[in-house]
C-alpha positions as CSV (number, residue, x, y, z in Angstrom):
1,X,0.0,0.0,0.0
2,X,2.8,2.3,1.0
3,X,4.7,1.4,-2.2
4,X,1.7,2.2,-4.3
5,X,1.2,5.5,-2.6
6,X,4.8,6.4,-3.4
7,X,4.4,5.5,-7.0
8,X,1.3,7.6,-7.2
9,X,3.0,10.5,-5.4
10,X,6.0,10.2,-7.7
11,X,3.8,10.2,-10.8
12,X,2.0,13.3,-9.4
13,X,5.3,15.2,-9.0
14,X,6.6,14.2,-12.4
15,X,3.3,15.3,-13.9
16,X,3.5,18.6,-11.9
17,X,7.1,19.3,-13.0
18,X,6.2,18.5,-16.7
19,X,3.1,20.8,-16.6
20,X,5.1,23.5,-14.9
21,X,7.8,23.3,-17.6
22,X,5.2,23.2,-20.3
23,X,3.4,26.2,-18.8
24,X,6.7,28.1,-18.5
25,X,7.2,27.6,-22.2
26,X,3.8,29.3,-22.8
27,X,4.6,32.4,-20.6
28,X,6.9,35.0,-22.0
29,X,8.0,38.6,-21.4
30,X,7.3,39.5,-25.0
31,X,5.2,37.8,-27.6
32,X,5.5,38.9,-31.2
33,X,2.6,38.1,-33.5
34,X,4.0,38.0,-37.1
35,X,7.4,36.7,-38.2
36,X,7.8,39.6,-40.6
37,X,11.0,41.5,-40.9
38,X,9.7,43.8,-38.2
39,X,8.9,40.8,-36.0
40,X,12.3,39.3,-36.4
41,X,14.0,42.6,-35.6
42,X,11.8,42.9,-32.5
43,X,12.6,39.4,-31.3
44,X,16.3,39.8,-31.8
45,X,16.4,43.0,-29.8
46,X,14.2,41.4,-27.1
47,X,16.6,38.6,-26.7
48,X,19.6,40.9,-26.6
49,X,17.8,42.7,-23.7
50,X,17.6,39.4,-21.9
51,X,13.9,39.1,-22.2
52,X,12.1,35.8,-22.9
53,X,10.5,36.2,-26.3
54,X,8.3,34.1,-28.7
55,X,7.5,34.7,-32.4
56,X,4.1,33.3,-33.5
57,X,4.0,33.2,-37.3
58,X,0.6,32.3,-38.9
59,X,2.2,30.8,-42.0
60,X,5.1,28.3,-42.4
61,X,7.7,30.9,-43.4
62,X,9.5,33.8,-41.7
63,X,10.5,37.1,-43.1
64,X,7.4,38.3,-44.8
65,X,8.2,40.3,-48.0
66,X,11.9,40.5,-47.3
67,X,12.2,36.8,-47.9
68,X,9.2,36.7,-50.2
69,X,10.6,38.3,-53.3
70,X,11.1,42.0,-52.4
71,X,14.8,41.9,-53.0
72,X,15.1,45.5,-54.3
73,X,15.1,47.5,-51.1
74,X,13.0,50.6,-51.2
75,X,14.7,53.2,-48.9
76,X,14.8,56.7,-50.3
77,X,17.9,57.6,-48.2
78,X,20.1,55.0,-46.8
79,X,21.5,57.3,-44.1
80,X,18.2,56.9,-42.3
81,X,18.6,53.1,-41.8
82,X,20.3,52.0,-38.6
83,X,20.3,49.4,-35.8
84,X,19.3,45.8,-36.6
85,X,17.9,46.9,-40.0
86,X,21.3,48.0,-41.2
87,X,22.8,44.9,-39.6
88,X,20.5,42.8,-41.8
89,X,21.9,44.5,-45.0
90,X,25.5,44.1,-43.7
91,X,24.8,40.4,-43.2
92,X,23.5,40.2,-46.8
93,X,26.8,41.7,-48.0
94,X,28.7,39.1,-46.0
95,X,26.6,36.2,-47.5
96,X,27.7,37.4,-51.0
97,X,31.3,38.2,-49.9
98,X,30.6,41.7,-51.1
99,X,33.3,44.3,-50.8
100,X,30.7,46.8,-49.7
101,X,29.7,47.1,-46.0
102,X,26.0,46.8,-46.9
103,X,24.2,45.2,-49.8
104,X,20.6,46.3,-50.7
105,X,19.6,43.8,-53.3
106,X,19.4,40.0,-52.7
107,X,17.8,36.7,-53.5
108,X,14.8,35.6,-51.4
109,X,16.6,32.5,-50.2
110,X,19.6,34.5,-49.0
111,X,17.4,36.9,-47.0
112,X,15.8,33.8,-45.5
113,X,19.3,32.5,-44.5
114,X,20.1,35.7,-42.8
115,X,17.0,35.7,-40.7
116,X,17.4,32.1,-39.9
117,X,20.9,32.9,-38.7
118,X,19.7,35.7,-36.4
119,X,17.0,33.5,-34.9
120,X,19.3,30.6,-34.2
121,X,22.1,32.8,-32.8
122,X,19.6,34.1,-30.2
123,X,17.8,30.8,-29.6
124,X,14.5,32.5,-30.4
125,X,11.5,30.1,-30.4
126,X,9.2,30.4,-33.4
127,X,5.7,28.8,-33.5
128,X,4.6,28.3,-37.1
129,X,1.1,27.8,-38.6
130,X,-0.7,29.2,-35.6
131,X,-3.3,31.8,-36.4
132,X,-5.3,33.9,-33.9
133,X,-8.8,32.7,-33.2
134,X,-10.8,35.5,-34.7
135,X,-13.7,35.0,-32.3
136,X,-11.9,34.7,-29.0
137,X,-8.3,35.4,-29.8
138,X,-7.5,38.0,-27.1
139,X,-8.2,37.8,-23.4
140,X,-7.9,41.2,-21.7
141,X,-8.0,42.3,-18.1
142,X,-9.1,45.9,-18.2
143,X,-6.8,47.6,-20.7
144,X,-4.2,44.9,-20.6
145,X,-3.8,41.8,-22.8
146,X,-3.4,38.8,-20.6
147,X,-3.1,36.1,-23.3
148,X,-3.9,35.2,-26.9
149,X,-5.6,32.1,-28.2
150,X,-4.9,30.4,-31.5
151,X,-7.3,28.5,-33.7
152,X,-5.7,25.3,-32.4
153,X,-6.8,26.2,-28.9
154,X,-3.2,27.0,-27.8
155,X,-2.9,29.9,-25.4
156,X,0.1,32.1,-24.9
157,X,0.7,34.6,-22.1
158,X,3.1,37.6,-22.0
159,X,3.7,40.8,-20.3
160,X,3.8,42.8,-23.5
161,X,2.7,42.0,-27.0
162,X,3.9,43.3,-30.3
163,X,1.7,43.0,-33.4
164,X,4.2,42.8,-36.3
165,X,1.7,41.4,-38.8
166,X,0.8,43.2,-42.1
167,X,-2.9,42.8,-41.3
168,X,-3.1,44.1,-37.7
169,X,-5.2,41.2,-36.5
170,X,-3.9,41.2,-32.9
171,X,-4.5,44.9,-32.7
172,X,-8.0,44.6,-34.0
173,X,-8.9,41.7,-31.7
174,X,-7.6,43.7,-28.7
175,X,-10.3,46.3,-29.6
176,X,-7.8,48.9,-30.6
177,X,-9.2,51.6,-32.9
178,X,-8.1,51.4,-36.5
179,X,-9.1,52.5,-40.0
180,X,-9.0,51.0,-43.5
181,X,-8.9,52.9,-46.8
182,X,-8.2,56.5,-47.7
183,X,-9.0,59.6,-45.7
184,X,-10.6,62.7,-47.3
185,X,-8.4,65.7,-47.9
186,X,-10.2,67.7,-45.3
187,X,-9.8,65.1,-42.4
188,X,-6.1,66.0,-41.8
189,X,-5.6,68.9,-44.1
190,X,-3.6,66.9,-46.6
191,X,-3.3,67.4,-50.4
192,X,-2.5,63.9,-51.6
193,X,-5.1,61.6,-49.9
194,X,-8.5,60.4,-51.0
195,X,-9.6,59.9,-54.6
196,X,-6.8,61.2,-56.9
197,X,-7.6,61.2,-60.6
198,X,-5.6,64.4,-61.4
199,X,-2.3,62.8,-60.3
200,X,-2.9,59.6,-62.2
201,X,-0.4,60.1,-65.0
202,X,1.9,57.3,-63.7
203,X,1.1,53.7,-64.8
204,X,-1.8,55.0,-66.9
205,X,-3.8,53.7,-69.8
206,X,-3.5,55.6,-73.1
207,X,-6.7,57.1,-74.5
208,X,-9.1,55.1,-76.6
209,X,-9.2,52.0,-74.4
210,X,-12.8,50.9,-74.4
211,X,-14.3,49.7,-71.0
212,X,-17.0,47.5,-72.4
213,X,-17.0,43.7,-73.1
214,X,-18.1,44.5,-76.6
215,X,-16.4,47.7,-77.7
216,X,-18.8,50.6,-77.9
217,X,-21.7,48.8,-76.4
218,X,-22.5,49.6,-72.7
219,X,-25.3,47.1,-72.7
220,X,-22.6,44.3,-73.0
221,X,-21.4,45.1,-69.5
222,X,-18.1,46.4,-68.1
223,X,-14.9,44.6,-68.5
224,X,-13.6,42.9,-65.2
225,X,-12.6,45.2,-62.4
226,X,-13.8,48.5,-64.0
227,X,-16.0,50.9,-62.1
228,X,-18.4,53.3,-63.7
229,X,-17.1,56.2,-61.7
230,X,-14.1,57.1,-59.6
231,X,-15.8,59.1,-56.9
232,X,-15.5,62.8,-55.9
233,X,-12.0,64.1,-56.2
234,X,-10.3,64.2,-52.7
235,X,-13.0,62.2,-51.0
236,X,-12.3,59.4,-48.6
237,X,-13.3,55.8,-49.2
238,X,-12.7,52.3,-47.9
239,X,-10.8,51.2,-51.0
240,X,-7.3,49.8,-50.6
241,X,-4.3,50.3,-52.9
242,X,-3.5,47.3,-55.1
243,X,-1.6,44.2,-54.0
244,X,0.6,41.9,-56.0
245,X,3.3,39.3,-55.6
246,X,6.8,40.5,-55.9
247,X,8.0,38.0,-58.5
248,X,11.4,36.4,-58.5
249,X,12.0,35.5,-62.1
250,X,15.1,34.3,-64.0
251,X,16.3,33.9,-67.6
252,X,19.1,31.6,-66.7
253,X,18.1,28.5,-68.8
254,X,19.4,25.8,-66.4
255,X,17.6,27.4,-63.4
256,X,14.3,28.3,-65.2
257,X,10.9,26.8,-64.9
258,X,8.7,27.9,-67.8
259,X,5.5,29.8,-67.2
260,X,2.4,27.6,-67.2
261,X,-1.2,28.5,-68.0
262,X,-3.3,28.3,-64.8
263,X,-6.3,25.9,-65.0
264,X,-8.5,28.7,-63.8
265,X,-7.3,31.0,-66.6
266,X,-9.9,33.5,-67.9
267,X,-8.9,35.4,-71.1
268,X,-11.3,38.2,-70.4
269,X,-9.2,39.2,-67.3
270,X,-6.5,40.3,-69.8
271,X,-8.7,42.1,-72.3
272,X,-7.6,45.5,-71.0
273,X,-4.0,44.5,-71.6
274,X,-4.8,43.6,-75.2
275,X,-6.6,46.8,-75.8
276,X,-3.9,49.0,-74.2
277,X,-1.3,47.4,-76.6
278,X,-3.6,47.9,-79.5
279,X,-4.1,51.5,-78.5
280,X,-0.3,52.1,-78.8
281,X,1.1,51.3,-75.4
282,X,4.6,50.0,-75.9
283,X,5.6,49.1,-72.3
284,X,7.1,48.6,-69.8
285,X,4.9,45.8,-68.4
286,X,7.0,45.1,-65.3
287,X,9.8,46.6,-63.3
288,X,12.5,43.9,-63.8
289,X,15.1,44.9,-61.1
290,X,18.1,42.7,-61.4
291,X,19.1,40.6,-58.3
292,X,22.2,38.4,-58.0
293,X,22.6,35.2,-59.9
294,X,20.4,36.1,-62.9
295,X,17.2,36.7,-60.9
296,X,14.8,39.7,-60.6
297,X,12.5,41.4,-58.2
298,X,9.7,42.0,-60.7
299,X,7.1,44.6,-59.6
300,X,4.2,46.5,-61.1
301,X,4.8,49.0,-63.8
302,X,2.5,50.3,-66.5
303,X,-1.3,50.5,-66.9
304,X,-1.8,46.8,-66.8
305,X,0.8,44.8,-64.8
306,X,1.2,42.7,-61.7
307,X,-1.1,44.8,-59.5
308,X,-4.6,43.2,-59.4
309,X,-6.4,46.5,-59.1
310,X,-9.6,46.5,-57.1
311,X,-9.5,42.9,-56.0
312,X,-8.3,43.3,-52.4
313,X,-10.9,45.5,-50.7
314,X,-12.2,42.7,-48.5
315,X,-8.7,41.6,-47.4
316,X,-7.8,43.8,-44.4
317,X,-10.9,42.9,-42.3
318,X,-11.6,39.6,-44.0
319,X,-11.6,36.2,-42.2
320,X,-9.0,33.6,-43.1
321,X,-11.1,32.0,-45.8
322,X,-11.7,35.4,-47.5
323,X,-8.1,36.2,-47.4
324,X,-7.0,32.8,-48.8
325,X,-9.4,33.3,-51.7
326,X,-8.0,36.8,-52.4
327,X,-4.4,35.5,-52.3
328,X,-5.2,32.6,-54.6
329,X,-7.0,34.9,-57.1
330,X,-3.9,37.2,-57.2
331,X,-1.7,34.1,-57.8
332,X,-3.9,32.9,-60.7
333,X,-4.1,36.4,-62.2
334,X,-0.3,37.0,-62.1
335,X,0.6,33.5,-63.4
336,X,-2.0,34.0,-66.1
337,X,-0.5,37.3,-67.0
338,X,3.0,35.8,-67.3
339,X,1.7,33.0,-69.5
340,X,-0.3,35.5,-71.6
341,X,2.8,37.7,-72.2
342,X,4.8,34.7,-73.3
343,X,2.2,32.9,-75.3
344,X,-1.0,34.7,-76.3
345,X,-1.5,35.5,-80.0
346,X,-2.8,39.0,-79.2
347,X,0.5,39.9,-77.6
348,X,3.0,41.4,-80.1
349,X,5.6,38.9,-81.2
350,X,8.6,40.8,-79.8
351,X,7.0,40.9,-76.4
352,X,6.2,37.1,-76.5
353,X,9.8,36.4,-77.5
354,X,11.1,38.4,-74.6
355,X,8.9,36.9,-72.0
356,X,9.4,33.4,-73.3
357,X,13.0,33.6,-72.1
358,X,11.8,34.1,-68.5
359,X,10.6,31.7,-65.9
360,X,10.5,30.9,-62.2
361,X,13.8,30.0,-60.5
362,X,14.2,26.3,-59.6
363,X,16.1,27.2,-56.4
364,X,13.6,29.5,-54.9
365,X,10.4,28.7,-53.0
366,X,11.0,25.1,-53.6
367,X,8.1,24.0,-51.3
368,X,5.6,26.3,-53.0
369,X,6.1,25.5,-56.7
370,X,8.8,28.1,-57.0
371,X,6.2,30.9,-56.4
372,X,6.4,33.2,-53.5
373,X,3.8,32.5,-50.8
374,X,3.8,36.1,-49.6
375,X,1.3,38.5,-51.1
376,X,2.5,42.1,-51.0
377,X,0.1,43.6,-48.5
378,X,0.9,47.2,-49.2
379,X,-1.6,48.4,-46.8
380,X,-4.3,46.9,-44.6
381,X,-5.5,48.1,-41.2
382,X,-3.9,51.3,-39.8
383,X,-4.1,52.0,-36.1
384,X,-5.9,55.1,-34.9
385,X,-3.9,56.3,-31.9
386,X,-3.9,59.6,-30.0
387,X,-1.3,60.7,-32.6
388,X,-1.5,60.1,-36.4
389,X,1.4,60.5,-38.8
390,X,0.3,62.6,-41.8
391,X,1.5,64.0,-45.0
392,X,2.7,67.0,-43.1
393,X,5.0,64.9,-40.8
394,X,6.6,63.4,-44.0
395,X,7.3,66.6,-45.7
396,X,7.9,68.6,-42.5
397,X,6.2,71.5,-44.2
398,X,4.6,72.7,-41.0
399,X,5.3,70.2,-38.3
400,X,7.8,67.6,-37.3
401,X,6.9,64.5,-35.3
402,X,8.3,64.4,-31.8
403,X,9.7,61.3,-29.8
404,X,11.4,59.8,-32.8
405,X,12.0,56.1,-32.8
406,X,13.2,55.8,-36.4
407,X,13.0,57.6,-39.7
408,X,11.1,57.4,-43.0
409,X,12.7,58.6,-46.2
410,X,10.8,57.1,-49.1
411,X,8.5,58.9,-51.5
412,X,4.8,59.0,-50.4
413,X,3.8,56.2,-52.7
414,X,0.3,54.8,-53.3
415,X,-0.4,52.3,-56.0
416,X,-3.6,52.5,-58.0
417,X,-6.8,51.7,-56.1
418,X,-9.4,51.3,-58.8
419,X,-10.2,51.5,-62.5
420,X,-13.0,53.7,-63.8
421,X,-14.5,55.3,-66.9
422,X,-13.4,59.0,-67.5
423,X,-15.5,61.8,-69.0
424,X,-14.3,60.7,-72.5
425,X,-15.6,57.2,-72.0
426,X,-12.1,55.6,-71.7
427,X,-10.7,53.3,-69.0
428,X,-8.3,55.0,-66.6
429,X,-6.5,53.9,-63.4
430,X,-7.0,55.9,-60.2
431,X,-5.1,56.2,-56.9
432,X,-1.4,56.3,-57.9
433,X,0.5,59.0,-56.0
434,X,4.3,59.3,-56.1
435,X,5.5,62.5,-54.4
436,X,8.9,62.7,-52.9
437,X,11.8,65.1,-52.7
438,X,11.7,65.7,-49.0
439,X,14.3,65.0,-46.4
440,X,14.3,62.0,-44.0
441,X,11.7,62.6,-41.3
442,X,11.2,61.2,-37.8
443,X,8.4,58.7,-37.0
444,X,7.0,59.3,-33.5
445,X,6.8,56.6,-30.8
446,X,3.3,57.8,-30.2
447,X,2.3,56.3,-33.5
448,X,3.3,52.8,-32.3
449,X,1.1,52.7,-29.2
450,X,-2.7,52.5,-28.9
451,X,-4.8,54.9,-27.0
452,X,-4.1,54.2,-23.3
453,X,-7.8,53.5,-22.5
454,X,-7.8,50.8,-25.2
455,X,-4.7,48.8,-24.5
456,X,-1.7,49.3,-22.2
457,X,0.7,46.5,-23.2
458,X,0.6,46.4,-27.0
459,X,2.9,47.9,-29.6
460,X,2.2,48.1,-33.3
461,X,5.3,48.8,-35.5
462,X,3.7,47.8,-38.9
463,X,0.0,48.8,-38.9
464,X,1.0,51.9,-37.0
465,X,-1.1,55.1,-36.7
466,X,-0.8,56.9,-40.0
467,X,-2.9,58.2,-42.8
468,X,-3.1,56.4,-46.0
469,X,-0.7,58.7,-47.8
470,X,1.8,59.0,-44.9
471,X,1.8,55.2,-44.6
472,X,2.7,55.0,-48.3
473,X,6.1,56.5,-47.3
474,X,6.5,54.6,-44.0
475,X,5.6,51.1,-45.3
476,X,9.1,50.0,-46.3
477,X,10.7,46.8,-45.1
478,X,13.9,48.4,-43.7
479,X,11.7,51.0,-41.8
480,X,9.6,48.2,-40.4
481,X,12.7,46.5,-39.1
482,X,13.7,49.8,-37.5
483,X,10.3,50.2,-35.9
484,X,10.2,46.6,-34.8
485,X,13.5,47.0,-32.9
486,X,12.4,50.3,-31.3
487,X,9.1,48.7,-30.3
488,X,11.0,45.8,-28.6
489,X,13.2,48.3,-26.6
490,X,10.1,50.2,-25.5
491,X,8.5,46.9,-24.5
492,X,11.6,46.1,-22.4
493,X,11.4,49.4,-20.6
494,X,7.7,49.0,-19.9
495,X,8.4,45.6,-18.3
496,X,11.4,46.9,-16.3
497,X,9.5,49.9,-15.0
498,X,6.2,48.0,-14.7
499,X,4.3,50.8,-16.5
500,X,2.0,50.9,-19.5
501,X,3.8,51.3,-22.9
502,X,2.3,54.8,-23.1
503,X,4.1,55.8,-19.9
504,X,7.7,54.9,-20.5
505,X,10.3,57.6,-20.3
506,X,11.1,58.7,-23.8
507,X,14.4,60.2,-22.7
508,X,15.5,56.8,-21.5
509,X,14.2,55.1,-24.6
510,X,16.0,57.6,-26.8
511,X,19.4,57.0,-25.1
512,X,19.0,53.2,-25.5
513,X,18.0,53.6,-29.2
514,X,21.0,55.7,-29.9
515,X,23.3,53.3,-28.2
516,X,21.9,50.5,-30.4
517,X,22.7,52.5,-33.5
518,X,19.2,53.7,-34.4
519,X,19.1,56.8,-36.5
520,X,16.6,59.2,-34.9
521,X,17.4,62.4,-36.8
522,X,19.5,63.7,-39.7
523,X,21.3,66.9,-39.2
């Protein structure tokens, strides 16, 4: 009897110890939702500050766009990039044995290797294929997130959370205010927001492109993705600038997989392309930025290109099924476009001959049919904090953001948002804005934290508080890495001082940021 009791007691203690160890693996100082470039930078800095940290990545791949085909780094002014962000580009240079200290163009697989190195060096745990439960994903106590729950039922607890996703799901489930779409010009006194037909001379159709299925016959119906009207100039709406996949292509024969026609191919989707060429458009059809080893970062350029204009409006607030359908439709569209350019009889022969030499690289995205799994979510939700970055903070024409935690430097850049019929009866694109020429500008810490009454232990370095047009400048991968690192340092201070993230001492944060190599101002 006594022996049996000892066995039962021993089993109890073993079970208790196992459960305690298991529970300790679910409790962290900092949890980062989203293994994007921002999320990885945040995790590395958290580890360097001796905090326990976990990355939860909803997919099976880390790095977001940086490992997903965006190898041509958009920066604007490289002097503005510091800290872990610059370290990433230094590591890229080392991978290629480059004589330069930094290297700003790279293959997706090499970017992946760099991030993998950084994660392994710091022993950062990453949980893959775990998505927030959209019905009960956040448990709060007052204004503080206590834990988050995944679709699988797994629950993770932390002192501070960082939403580093492109979609802002954690932020939204925490009942933090946000917006989607474009503000009107009057809302923040901007000049470049809202509906913008007058600025639409970039990536624009030539005249005489008919919008109807049967040319000249409105009764036949509009061609796919064409609206009857654009809306009032400068007015706000809930439309979202276009998404696409940043395509890694190659014309190296031994590494090339030829383009294939998708089973779901619909020729009518490309009628506007045919008509633009027939109306005299000569190209370009893509940006083909050269990467090492005969590869490209191929991005949208021209009136009809890789952007699937008007097909993403439901993405930011959509459930997972809706998003998966949108992602798949973009993939079908772009693969169909590549096949069309290389093979369709209505494409001029010289274009077909050129695109027939290109294909997908055999040594990239091997587990995804050599196609990037990361859709370019140029913009989704944007937080509405007590402070909002606007056009005026970018240009610094009348105001400069205080409490800098990093700098933006790129052109205010919005891709087209819709297609419409102009007053002459021709198809036009609307929404493209490309205005630069300003100096690097500070991004305020206050844009990374929610309103205090809404959440006190959440930081949002990607879907930060900014207007549509200001976000168009901020939304660059190196800037996201900068802001991810700064968010992590702020999280560490909040933990150390046991205060809400809104109440940390900025002076202390600034000193640490500067010691870590962050660039907070440009003299």
